[in-house]
N, C-alpha and C positions, 0 to 999 in steps of 0.2 A: 859828940854831935853839937853843931851850933843849932840852939831851937828857934824857931820864928813861927809866921803864919805859912799855914802847909795846909793843904785837903785833905780831911779825914773821911775815909769810907769804910762803911760797914760793908762786911761778906752780903750779899743780897742770896737768897736762893728764890726756888718759884721758877714760874713760867719764864720769866725776865731772862734767869743763869741759864737755863735750858738753851736756849736760841744763841746765846751771847752777849744779852743786853748789857750795857756800862745804862748804870742808873745816874744822872747828869744833875740832879736837881739836891739842892741845899735845905729845900722839907724837909718837915717831918716823916712823910708818907715816906718818901725816897730812899732816908736812913742814912743819908749824907750832908756833912754840915764842915763850914767852913769856918773854922774859931779861929781866935790868937792867943800864942805860945808865947812871944818876949816881944821885944821892938828890932828882933832882924830876922831876916830869912835866911833858910836853909843852906847853909853849903853843899855846892855839888858836885859830882865830876860830868863826864859828858856821858850819856846816853849814845844809842846805836843812830846811826843815822836815819832820818827822813821823819822821825817822833821829837827829836829836841830843836829850839828856836832860843836863841841870843836874840833881845829887845835891842834894836838902836834906839827906839823910841821908849824910855821906862813910862811916863806917863798912858799910851796910847797903848802899851801893852797890857797893864796891870789894870786900866777898864774894860779891856777886850776879857780878860782873865775875870775879873769880877762879876762881868755877865755872863760868863760860861757856867760860872762856880752852879748860878740860880737859873738856869735854864734848862727847861727840864724838855729836852725835844732827844726823842729815839733816833732823829738823824742826822746829830751833831757830834764830832767827835768830842770826847770829853778832856777834862785838864786831868793828868795824872798824878804833876809836882809842877812845884814854883819853887825856885831857889834863886843861890848864886854860885858863878862858877868862881877859878879861882883868880882870876884876873877882876872878880867882884860885879860884873855883867849881871843883870837881871836872865833869867833861863828861864823857858816853860818846855815843861816836858808832857808830850799829849799822849793820850793811850788809843794809838793807832789802829782798828780792828783789822781783824784778819780778814781780807777780801781781794779782787781784783779790783781792776781800775775798769770804767762802764764800759770803754771800748772794747776792751777782752773781752768782758761779759758780754756784750753783744755779738763780737765775733762767735762767739760758742754758742748763743742763742741760735744765730742763723737771722730770721725773719721773723721780730717780734709778734704775735698777737696783739690785738686792741686793748685787750686787758692786764698782757704783761707791762704795754709802755706806759698803760696806767697805773700801773702798780711801780714801774720805775721811776715816771715823773712827778707824780700827784705832791708826794715827799717834799721834791726839789722845789717844784710852785709854789706849796706852802711855809718854804724858809725864806725863797726869794718875796712874796707878800709880809714876811714877818721882819725880814729886812729891811723892807721900805717902807713898813709902814713907823720901826725903830720899836718891836716889840721885841728884837733879840739882836747882836751887838754881830755881822758879821767881820770877818778878816780878812786875809788874801789869800787865794787858792787857785791852782791850777786844773784840767781836764785830770787827769791823771791824780788828783786829790778829791774825786769824784768815785768811790766804791761801793761795788755789790758786796756786802759782805756773807757772811756762811748762811745768813736767813733770809739771805734774797733779798736786802732792803736796801734802799741805797743809802748811804751814809756821804756827807761832806765832811771832810778834814779838814779843815781851816787850819790857817795859823794865825799868832798873831799879827797885828797891821804893822810894817816898819822892823821887819825881824830878820834874820839868816840864820843857816842850815847852821847848824853845829855839826861837822863831822867826826867820829871819835880819832882820837890820836895812838892808840893802841891799838890790837890785832887781837883782842881778845873774843871772845863767845857776844854773839850778837843783845847780849844783855843791857839792863840800863849801866852796871857796874859793875868795872871790873874783880878777876876774881876775887872772895875772899873779903867783898867789902859789900855795904848794905846801902837799899835806897839813901837818900840823904845825910850820906858820910862821905867827907873827905880822907883820904890818906894824904899824912903829912907827907910831905916830901914826894909824891907821886908825881911821874914825868908825866901820867895819863889826862890831861887836860885836854880836852877838847877842841880843834882849830875852828873858826868860822870860814863858811865857804859861801860868798855873796852872790856869785854868778849861778851859784846852784840850783833858785829859782827865782823867779822874774815874779814883782811884785803884781797882779792881777786881781781887781776885787774881787769878792766873790760870789757877788748877785751876776756878774756877766759871766763868769763860771756858770752857773747853773742855769742861765737862761741857756749857753752852748751846750749843756749834756743835757737839755730836755730837745734841744732840736735834734739833735748825733742819736736819741731815740726812735723820734717821729720819723725821722730822715729813711730808718732800716726796714718800719712800717711798710706793709703793700701801699705801693702809689696809687691802686685803685679803691683803697680803701673810700668810704662815702665821706668817710671824717678829715681827710685828709686836707682839706681844702680848706675848712675852717681851723684846723689845730697850725696851720703852718701860718695863715693870716694872723692868731693870734699870736704867735709867740715871735714874727716879725715887728707886732706893738709894741710887744712884751721887751724887745731887747733895749729900749731905751729904758732910761728912771724913772718909769713912772707907774705908780703904786697901782693907779685903776687900772691901768692895762696888764700891770700883774694880776690882779684880782678874776679879770674877766676872762684871763688866759687858764686859770684854777677853775673855771665855771665851765670854761668850752670841754678842758679835759675831764673832768669830773662827770658833765654828761653821754661821755663817749660810749664807754664800756663800763659793766661793772669791773674791779681788779682782777687781776687772776694770780696767782702764784708764778714767782720765778723760781724754775726749775732748769738744769743742764745736767747732762750726763758728764762724768768726771772722763776727763781723755786720756783713753786705754794705754795701758803699759804696753811699752815696746816688744820687752821679753818676760817672759816669767819664769822664775828660775823655780823647779823643784826640787827636792833631794830624792834622790833613789827609794824607792822602793814607799813614797809618800803617800803615791796615788791610792784611795780607797778601795779596798775592793768591790764589784756589785752585788748587791745583796739579795735582790729578787728582779723580775722579769722587765719590769719598766726602767731599775736601774741599769742592766745589762743593755738593754735596747740604747740607753742615752748614751751608754758609754761606748756602743758601736758607731752611732752616728757621731759622735763629736770627737773621735778618737781613732776609729776605724776596727776592722775586723781583725782580730789577733791570728796572730800566726807563732807559733810558738811562744815563747816567754818574752819573747823582746822587739819583736818585730809586730809591725800591722799595715792594715793595708786602708788606703783610704776609699770609705762606702762608696763614694762617688766614681771612681774607678773600679770598685768591683763589679758598680751597677753597667759602666760601660761596657766591661768587658763580657757578661754575661748577655746583655743586648746584641753585643757583636757577633758573640757565638750563637746565638740563637737565630741568627741572620744567616749565617752560614751554613746551618745546621739545615736551613728552612731552604735557602737557595741549591744546597745538594739534595734535598731528597726531591723537589721539584727537576731537577738536570735529569736525575736517573730516571725518575716516573715518566 
């Protein structure tokens, strides 16, 4: 393996690891460091699509990587590895979190409350303010790059400016490397080098994407909410590259409501596969009643009648009996 500059991450334990949080900072408190190993970069193969980007402007890409390595932002995608491919081009691998795009998350949520909207948009507006003030260097991102992770937090998965996506040429598993190799290594004579796909992602400044994502969230909030008019006006003013407007937008959203956690039920499975004899037998009266309500009244060992059908049958039979009794009387 060709040694060189790389990001060295120490395993993190505690609450952050419990929610899948990745530490981005290089300071001691976050136990992450960027250190030189020699005068060259690590030679790398092509990782999976969507996390690997080939730099067209190495100066801009390295500036973005250096800034991201020391940026302790919970809602920014971290850099996983930096290296060069077989052609000698600079490649940046991002540690994209597990989650869904923000528009898909909103479809699951339906109409979010103001508290949920605050939870989703305040971190994005904070990134917007930090980017416009120069506190953090933002790259390029599209709306599909704003994710809601498993912990319900919004994460901006931007990429280095002036970069193109690397599409893996091998058909192996969706891992960073082909089978039998390790991160940061390249197989001699391997034909699994990635290919660039410049048309797969358009260049769009991340600050514009952040404001668009915030507007998308607040458009889903009930239009009759009293805060909508003020938030919409602040969002319209913040669409321009103005730092003061972004700060005002942050103040407006924070004053709307206290943040509330983002929760949604997982989509139900279309089919439930149960092995024969896998159903547990009821043990008490409550379990038996629940089993009858959920699965029906057992008839024999294999058949069951839905409880609703049985109730309807009893009502009809009682009505017929009452009608016959009144007729004969």
